[in-house]
N, C-alpha and C positions, 0 to 999 in steps of 0.2 A: 460667310464667316469673316469677321474683321481681323486683319492681320496687323501686327505691330509695325508702326512706321519705322523706316530706317533713319530718318532724320530726327534725332532726339532733341526736344526743346524742353529743358527741365522745368521751366515756369508754367508749362501747360500740362493738364492732366493726360494720362495715357489714353489711348483709344478705347481700351476696355472700360476704364473708369467713365469716360465720356458716354460711351454707349449705354452702360447699365444705368447711370444716373438719368440720362435723357429718356431712356425707355420707361423707367419707373415714373419719372415726372410727367411724361406724355400720357401714360395710362391713368395716373391720378387726375390730371387736368381734364382728360376726356370724360372720366366718370363724374367729376364735379360739374363740368359744363353741362352734361346731359341732365343731371339731377336738377340744376337750376333752370335749365331750359324747360323742363317739365313743370317745375314750380311756377314758371311764368304762365303756362297754360292754366294751371290750377287756380292761381290768383285771379286771372281774368275771368274764369268761370265763376268763382265765388263772388267776385265783384258784380257780376251780372245776375247773381242769385241762383246759380246752378250748382248743386252738390256734385261731387265728382269722386271717382275711384282712381287713385294714383297707382301706377305700376312703374317699374324701373325703366321701362322703354316708352311710356306714354301715359296719357290721361284720358279716361273715359268719362265724359260729362253726362250725368244722368238726367232723366226727364226728357222733355221735347223742346230744346232751345230753338229759337227762330233762326232763320238762315243768317240774318244780320249778326246775331250773337255767335253763331258758329264761326263766322268769318273772323270776328274779333278774337275769339278764343284760339283759332288756328294760327293767326298771324302773330299773336302775342309772343310765342316762343321764338320764332326766327328773328323778330324785331328785337327782343331782349338780348338774344345772343349776339346779334350783329352790333348793336349799340355798345353793349358791355365790352365786347372784344376790342372794338376800335378805341374806346377810352382807355382800356388797360394796356393796349399797345403803346399809347402815347405816354402814359404815366407808369413808370417802372421804379417804384421806390426802393426795391430790394437790389437794384443793380450794383450798388457800391459794395454790398456784402458778397456778391458773386458766389452765393452758395446754392444749395439744392432748392431752397425756397424761391430763389430768383428763377430757376429753371421751371418750376411748377407754375409760377406767375406767367412766364413767357408762353409756355405751352397752353395754359388756360386761355390767355388772350387770343392766341392764333387759332386754336380749335374753335373758340366761340365765333370768330369771324368766319371761319370755314363752314361752320354749321349753318350760319345764315345764308351764305352765298351758295352752299350746296343745295339748299331748298329752292333757291331761285332757279337753279339748273333743272330741278325736277318739275317745274311748273307746267311745261307743255305735256308732260306725261300723265298729268292728273293724279300723281302720287305725292305723298308727303303733305306737310302743312300748306305750302303755297299752292300745290297742285289742286288740292281739294278746295281751297279757298277760291281759286280761279274758276273752278267748275261751278261753285255756288254763286259766284258773281256773274257768271256768263261772260268772262273776260274773252275778248276776241283773240283769235289765234296769233295775229301779229304782235299783240301786246304780250302774250305768253312767250313768244319767241324772243321778244325784247328782254324779258326777264331772264331767259336762258343766256342770252348774250351778256347781260349784265353780270350774271353769275360766273360765267367763264372769265370775263375780264377781271372780276373780283378775285378769282383764284390766282391769277397772275400777279395782281397787286399785292395780295397776301404773301405770296412766295417772295416777291421782291423785298417786302419789308422784313421777312424772316432771314433773307440773305445777309442783311446787315448784322444780325445777331450771330449767324453762322460764322461770318468772318471775324467778328469781335471775339467770340469765345472759343472757336476752334482753330483760329489762325489760318495760314495759307495751305497747310498740309492737307492733301486730299483724303488721307486715311482718317484724320481727325474730323474732317468735315463730313465724311460719310458716317462716322460714329455719332454725329449729332443730327444727321438728317436722314440719310437713306435707310440705315438699319433700324432706327427707332420706328420709322414708318412701316418697314416691312414686317418686323416682329410685332409691332403694336397693332398693325392691321389684322394679322392672324389671330392674335389674342383677343382683340375687340370683337371680331366676327364670331369666334368660338363662344365667347361669353354671351353675346347677343342670342346665339342659338340656344344656349342653356336657359337664359331668362325666358325666351319665348316658349321653349319646350315645357318648362315646369309651371308656366302661368296658366290659370284657368280662364284668362281673358280670351274672347273670341276676336282675334286680330285678323282683319281682311288681308288677303294675299298681297294686295298692293302696298299696304302698310308694312307688312313683313319684309317685302322687297326693299322698301325705303329704309327700314331700320338696318337691314344687313348692308345695303349700299352705303349708308352713312359710316358704318364700320370700316369700309374700304377707303372712303374718301376723306375722312375727318383729319387725317394727318398728312395728306398728299402734298400740302404746301411745302413740307420739309424737303423732300427730294427735289421738288420743283425749284427750290432756291438755287440749285446749281446752275440753272439757266442764266442767272444774273451774277455769276462769279466774277466776271470782268468788271462789273459795275461797282464792286465792293473791294477792289484791290487796295484802296487807300484807307480803309477803315482800320483804326488802331486796334491792336490786339489787347484784350482784357482777359487774362486767364481766370478761369473759374477755380474756386477753392472747394473741392469735392472730396468726400470720403470714397474709398475704393468700392465699398458696398453701402448703399443708402439704407441702413437698417430701419431707421424711422420711416422712411418713405415706403419701404416694403410692408411695414406694419400698417401704415395708413391705407395702402392699396388693398391689403387683405381685408381690412375692416370695411372698405367701400364695396368690395366684391360681395362680402357676406351680407351687407346691408341691401345690396341690389337683389341678391337671391331672395331675401325675406320680402322685399318690396314687390317682387315679381308675382306674389300671391295676391297683391292688391291691398290698398288701404283706403277706406272710404272717408272722405272729408266733407263736412258741411251737412 
């Protein structure tokens, strides 16, 4: 539970306001990121001439695609997420507004990068997009381990980049920093995993056990860069504070989140395209 900090800084939002806004923004961003990630798989499949069934947690390419086509379709999602996330971390057009939309932008950018590097970590396990692609390619184990190391390194780089935003928008106070990092990750992880269980449970799709594990693991890891940002607290002591302008309750954000959850529930039953 987040407690109110004892050092009051009027120009900064309260810990409760920071926590609620960041949690809702993180959940919206995660849902949007996963949706677009799956659309990248879908577009790759359609471009190669393979109709597909889209679910909230994945895409099932119909027919009998060649191994080469399968590799392209598998890697399209992580590649899209990684490239998109890096670009949106560099370009932050809503920063001056410092509102809820800026938070959604930040969380989308960082969860996108986290998605790509998390799949790299799964490569030697043969699970997830990169793991299955590595198996199809017959990638030697040393290269798979290299992908794992690159993923772990990427997690720390992602956390280091987020630490700047933590210092900028939460200031030096540890309670506010936790409200922007630790607690959105903790509560967001629980909510994300529970929603994934619901989506998998109601879906008629036959999802292999390895893929189910990868989906649930993604729910635990997708926001982990946020608490990891504390590792780099000393490196961001000179970052100027830029207070966010947030409502105590992000009503519009909650409505958007509810719509996304409902959409994912419906999409869990599958939508054939192509």
